[in-house]
A tleap script that builds the chain and sets N, CA, C and O, in Angstrom:
source leaprc.protein.ff14SB
mol = sequence {
  NMET SER TYR GLU ASN ARG GLY LEU TYR GLU
  GLU ARG VAL PHE GLN GLY ASN GLU ARG ILE
  ILE SER PRO MET LEU PRO ASP LEU GLU LEU
  THR THR GLU MET VAL LEU ASN ALA GLY GLY
  LEU ASP ASP GLU LEU LEU LEU SER ILE LEU
  CLEU
}
set mol.1.N position { 110.692 79.695 100.947 }
set mol.1.CA position { 110.606 80.909 101.727 }
set mol.1.C position { 111.941 81.132 102.434 }
set mol.1.O position { 112.531 80.202 102.984 }
set mol.2.N position { 112.397 82.360 102.411 }
set mol.2.CA position { 113.672 82.701 103.016 }
set mol.2.C position { 113.473 83.082 104.487 }
set mol.2.O position { 112.586 83.867 104.825 }
set mol.3.N position { 114.302 82.521 105.337 }
set mol.3.CA position { 114.192 82.830 106.766 }
set mol.3.C position { 114.831 84.167 107.120 }
set mol.3.O position { 114.615 84.684 108.217 }
set mol.4.N position { 115.609 84.728 106.210 }
set mol.4.CA position { 116.225 86.020 106.505 }
set mol.4.C position { 115.177 87.134 106.544 }
set mol.4.O position { 115.418 88.180 107.148 }
set mol.5.N position { 114.024 86.930 105.913 }
set mol.5.CA position { 112.944 87.916 105.918 }
set mol.5.C position { 111.813 87.523 106.866 }
set mol.5.O position { 110.708 88.059 106.768 }
set mol.6.N position { 112.077 86.605 107.769 }
set mol.6.CA position { 111.046 86.121 108.679 }
set mol.6.C position { 110.396 87.286 109.421 }
set mol.6.O position { 111.079 88.145 109.978 }
set mol.7.N position { 109.079 87.299 109.417 }
set mol.7.CA position { 108.338 88.346 110.104 }
set mol.7.C position { 108.033 89.547 109.235 }
set mol.7.O position { 107.277 90.427 109.647 }
set mol.8.N position { 108.603 89.605 108.041 }
set mol.8.CA position { 108.355 90.716 107.134 }
set mol.8.C position { 107.517 90.232 105.962 }
set mol.8.O position { 107.669 89.101 105.500 }
set mol.9.N position { 106.631 91.100 105.487 }
set mol.9.CA position { 105.754 90.739 104.385 }
set mol.9.C position { 105.948 91.702 103.234 }
set mol.9.O position { 106.164 92.896 103.441 }
set mol.10.N position { 105.870 91.186 102.031 }
set mol.10.CA position { 105.917 92.026 100.854 }
set mol.10.C position { 104.483 92.400 100.505 }
set mol.10.O position { 103.633 91.527 100.331 }
set mol.11.N position { 104.218 93.691 100.404 }
set mol.11.CA position { 102.871 94.166 100.134 }
set mol.11.C position { 102.487 93.853 98.690 }
set mol.11.O position { 103.293 94.002 97.772 }
set mol.12.N position { 101.249 93.421 98.508 }
set mol.12.CA position { 100.729 93.114 97.179 }
set mol.12.C position { 99.240 93.379 97.189 }
set mol.12.O position { 98.551 93.018 98.143 }
set mol.13.N position { 98.739 94.001 96.148 }
set mol.13.CA position { 97.314 94.299 96.037 }
set mol.13.C position { 96.666 93.265 95.125 }
set mol.13.O position { 97.125 93.031 94.007 }
set mol.14.N position { 95.598 92.651 95.615 }
set mol.14.CA position { 94.821 91.691 94.832 }
set mol.14.C position { 93.447 92.298 94.604 }
set mol.14.O position { 92.889 92.925 95.505 }
set mol.15.N position { 92.893 92.117 93.402 }
set mol.15.CA position { 91.601 92.712 93.074 }
set mol.15.C position { 90.684 91.699 92.415 }
set mol.15.O position { 91.133 90.789 91.717 }
set mol.16.N position { 89.385 91.874 92.650 }
set mol.16.CA position { 88.354 91.103 91.966 }
set mol.16.C position { 88.545 89.602 92.043 }
set mol.16.O position { 88.676 89.031 93.125 }
set mol.17.N position { 88.558 88.972 90.881 }
set mol.17.CA position { 88.663 87.519 90.803 }
set mol.17.C position { 90.101 87.027 90.724 }
set mol.17.O position { 90.340 85.852 90.450 }
set mol.18.N position { 91.057 87.913 90.962 }
set mol.18.CA position { 92.461 87.508 90.956 }
set mol.18.C position { 92.730 86.580 92.148 }
set mol.18.O position { 92.345 86.884 93.277 }
set mol.19.N position { 93.381 85.470 91.891 }
set mol.19.CA position { 93.672 84.485 92.945 }
set mol.19.C position { 94.702 85.048 93.923 }
set mol.19.O position { 95.733 85.584 93.517 }
set mol.20.N position { 94.408 84.918 95.209 }
set mol.20.CA position { 95.339 85.343 96.249 }
set mol.20.C position { 96.451 84.311 96.327 }
set mol.20.O position { 96.192 83.116 96.464 }
set mol.21.N position { 97.684 84.777 96.241 }
set mol.21.CA position { 98.840 83.889 96.264 }
set mol.21.C position { 99.481 83.954 97.638 }
set mol.21.O position { 99.812 85.030 98.135 }
set mol.22.N position { 99.651 82.779 98.250 }
set mol.22.CA position { 100.226 82.696 99.578 }
set mol.22.C position { 101.376 81.691 99.585 }
set mol.22.O position { 101.167 80.517 99.279 }
set mol.23.N position { 102.601 82.138 99.934 }
set mol.23.CA position { 103.719 81.198 100.025 }
set mol.23.C position { 103.485 80.142 101.115 }
set mol.23.O position { 103.988 79.023 101.013 }
set mol.24.N position { 102.732 80.496 102.141 }
set mol.24.CA position { 102.465 79.568 103.239 }
set mol.24.C position { 101.384 78.547 102.873 }
set mol.24.O position { 101.390 77.421 103.372 }
set mol.25.N position { 100.460 78.951 102.000 }
set mol.25.CA position { 99.343 78.082 101.595 }
set mol.25.C position { 99.267 78.057 100.064 }
set mol.25.O position { 98.353 78.649 99.490 }
set mol.26.N position { 100.194 77.393 99.405 }
set mol.26.CA position { 100.258 77.441 97.943 }
set mol.26.C position { 99.040 76.832 97.243 }
set mol.26.O position { 98.783 77.160 96.084 }
set mol.27.N position { 98.297 75.969 97.903 }
set mol.27.CA position { 97.126 75.350 97.284 }
set mol.27.C position { 95.830 76.122 97.571 }
set mol.27.O position { 94.742 75.664 97.220 }
set mol.28.N position { 95.949 77.276 98.199 }
set mol.28.CA position { 94.791 78.091 98.537 }
set mol.28.C position { 94.077 78.547 97.272 }
set mol.28.O position { 94.689 79.153 96.392 }
set mol.29.N position { 92.799 78.259 97.184 }
set mol.29.CA position { 91.978 78.673 96.041 }
set mol.29.C position { 91.015 79.748 96.521 }
set mol.29.O position { 89.844 79.468 96.776 }
set mol.30.N position { 91.503 80.970 96.644 }
set mol.30.CA position { 90.717 82.057 97.211 }
set mol.30.C position { 90.984 83.321 96.417 }
set mol.30.O position { 92.121 83.594 96.031 }
set mol.31.N position { 89.927 84.096 96.175 }
set mol.31.CA position { 90.076 85.371 95.477 }
set mol.31.C position { 89.662 86.504 96.406 }
set mol.31.O position { 89.007 86.279 97.424 }
set mol.32.N position { 90.044 87.698 96.052 }
set mol.32.CA position { 89.660 88.876 96.829 }
set mol.32.C position { 88.141 88.981 96.904 }
set mol.32.O position { 87.581 89.276 97.960 }
set mol.33.N position { 87.489 88.741 95.791 }
set mol.33.CA position { 86.029 88.820 95.739 }
set mol.33.C position { 85.396 87.830 96.709 }
set mol.33.O position { 84.417 88.160 97.376 }
set mol.34.N position { 85.943 86.625 96.793 }
set mol.34.CA position { 85.414 85.616 97.711 }
set mol.34.C position { 85.553 86.079 99.158 }
set mol.34.O position { 84.641 85.875 99.959 }
set mol.35.N position { 86.672 86.696 99.501 }
set mol.35.CA position { 86.902 87.178 100.863 }
set mol.35.C position { 85.913 88.281 101.210 }
set mol.35.O position { 85.307 88.262 102.281 }
set mol.36.N position { 85.748 89.243 100.302 }
set mol.36.CA position { 84.839 90.358 100.571 }
set mol.36.C position { 83.384 89.900 100.623 }
set mol.36.O position { 82.608 90.397 101.440 }
set mol.37.N position { 83.011 88.967 99.768 }
set mol.37.CA position { 81.631 88.462 99.777 }
set mol.37.C position { 81.340 87.624 101.008 }
set mol.37.O position { 80.191 87.552 101.443 }
set mol.38.N position { 82.340 86.999 101.571 }
set mol.38.CA position { 82.141 86.177 102.771 }
set mol.38.C position { 81.679 87.024 103.949 }
set mol.38.O position { 80.999 86.526 104.846 }
set mol.39.N position { 82.042 88.287 103.950 }
set mol.39.CA position { 81.636 89.179 105.025 }
set mol.39.C position { 80.246 89.730 104.850 }
set mol.39.O position { 79.751 90.454 105.714 }
set mol.40.N position { 79.601 89.395 103.736 }
set mol.40.CA position { 78.238 89.852 103.501 }
set mol.40.C position { 78.152 91.303 103.061 }
set mol.40.O position { 77.076 91.897 103.113 }
set mol.41.N position { 79.249 91.877 102.634 }
set mol.41.CA position { 79.228 93.264 102.178 }
set mol.41.C position { 78.796 93.320 100.720 }
set mol.41.O position { 79.349 92.614 99.876 }
set mol.42.N position { 77.807 94.160 100.425 }
set mol.42.CA position { 77.454 94.317 99.024 }
set mol.42.C position { 78.331 95.414 98.428 }
set mol.42.O position { 78.973 96.164 99.163 }
set mol.43.N position { 78.361 95.510 97.113 }
set mol.43.CA position { 79.262 96.432 96.427 }
set mol.43.C position { 79.039 97.882 96.843 }
set mol.43.O position { 80.003 98.627 97.020 }
set mol.44.N position { 77.783 98.293 97.002 }
set mol.44.CA position { 77.472 99.673 97.356 }
set mol.44.C position { 78.004 100.015 98.750 }
set mol.44.O position { 78.599 101.074 98.945 }
set mol.45.N position { 77.792 99.129 99.708 }
set mol.45.CA position { 78.286 99.343 101.061 }
set mol.45.C position { 79.811 99.364 101.080 }
set mol.45.O position { 80.417 100.202 101.747 }
set mol.46.N position { 80.424 98.446 100.352 }
set mol.46.CA position { 81.871 98.373 100.297 }
set mol.46.C position { 82.453 99.651 99.723 }
set mol.46.O position { 83.438 100.165 100.252 }
set mol.47.N position { 81.869 100.179 98.654 }
set mol.47.CA position { 82.348 101.422 98.065 }
set mol.47.C position { 82.215 102.586 99.035 }
set mol.47.O position { 83.100 103.439 99.097 }
set mol.48.N position { 81.121 102.637 99.794 }
set mol.48.CA position { 80.943 103.720 100.750 }
set mol.48.C position { 81.981 103.666 101.866 }
set mol.48.O position { 82.385 104.703 102.393 }
set mol.49.N position { 82.409 102.470 102.222 }
set mol.49.CA position { 83.450 102.305 103.249 }
set mol.49.C position { 84.797 102.742 102.701 }
set mol.49.O position { 85.552 103.443 103.376 }
set mol.50.N position { 85.099 102.324 101.471 }
set mol.50.CA position { 86.403 102.607 100.871 }
set mol.50.C position { 86.571 104.050 100.440 }
set mol.50.O position { 87.686 104.571 100.436 }
set mol.51.N position { 85.462 104.708 100.074 }
set mol.51.CA position { 85.557 106.090 99.599 }
set mol.51.C position { 85.210 106.992 100.724 }
set mol.51.O position { 85.220 108.212 100.562 }
savepdb mol mol.pdb
quit
């Protein structure tokens, strides 16, 4: 990780079962779907929020 960009983040969109990549936590085994399901949101509710 470069310290010249400290405090700045590069935007990236993760979807579905795609593994979330974190330079700070390279061994993280987490997907977008796992994060959204952890909140107890079902697909219908999630779509109504997003749309």
